[in-house]
N, C-alpha and C positions, 0 to 999 in steps of 0.2 A: 375232887380229888376225896378216893375211899380210903379208909383208914380200917383198921382189924380192932374189934373189940376184945375184952378178955374170954369172951365164949367163939370168937372165931368168925361171929358173924360180921359181914362187910357193912359198914354203914356210913353216908357220906357227910362229909364234915361241913359244916353251917357257913357259908361265905356270908361273914356279916354288909348288909348293903346299906345299913343306916350311914346318912348325910352324901351319898352318891347320886349322882344325876344323870338320868335317862331319858333325853329329850327335853321335855319340859317339866317333868316329873324330878321332885326330890323325896327320896327315902327318908321320912320321920320317923318310921320306927316299925318291929315286926307285928304281924297281925297274925291272929290266929289260922292255923293249919286248915288248908281245904282239905277235905278226905272224900275221893271221889266214892261212887256206890261200892266198887272191888275195895275199899279200904286204903289206897295208896294214898299216901300222906304228899303234898307240894306246901314248901315254905312261901308264904304269903307277907306282904309289905303294905304298911299304909303310906303313900306317897301323897303329896301337895303339887299342886300343878302352878307353874308359874305363870298362866294366864292371867286375865282382869279379875276374874271371879275366883280365883285361889281354892278351885273345888278340888277336895280330899277323895282318894278312890284307893282301893284295895287292888293289887296286884302280885301275880305269881313272878317269884323269881324268875322264870325260864322264860315268862313271857317279857321281863324288863330286859334281862340280857340279850335274847334273840332280837330284842327291836320291834316287837311286835306291841307293845304296851309303850306308849311314848307322852299322852297328854290325858287329860279328863276325856275325850271325847271333841276339845275343840280344833283340834288340829284338821280332825275328818270333818268338819262344820266347815272350817274356813278354805277347804280344799273343794269343797261342793261349790262353792260361790261361784 
C-alpha cells in the first residue's frame, strides 16, 4: 500500500510481520534494512525456525511473503535426502 507524505512523495506503509508465520519461520522482530548498491532499501526481519535447531535467520519481507524463504535451510536439506 502506498501513502502520500506532506511533500507529495509516495512512501510504502510498513507491514508489521512480527509474530506471523511463514513456513517454519516465525518473525521475531524487525532487523536492519538491506541497502542495495544502488541505494534501494528492503525491510528485513529476524525469524526463528521451528526445526530442531531453532536457528535464527534474517529475511526480507518480499522473500517471506512470496514464499521464497520458508526455513533456515532445513527444508532444502530434508528434500535433498
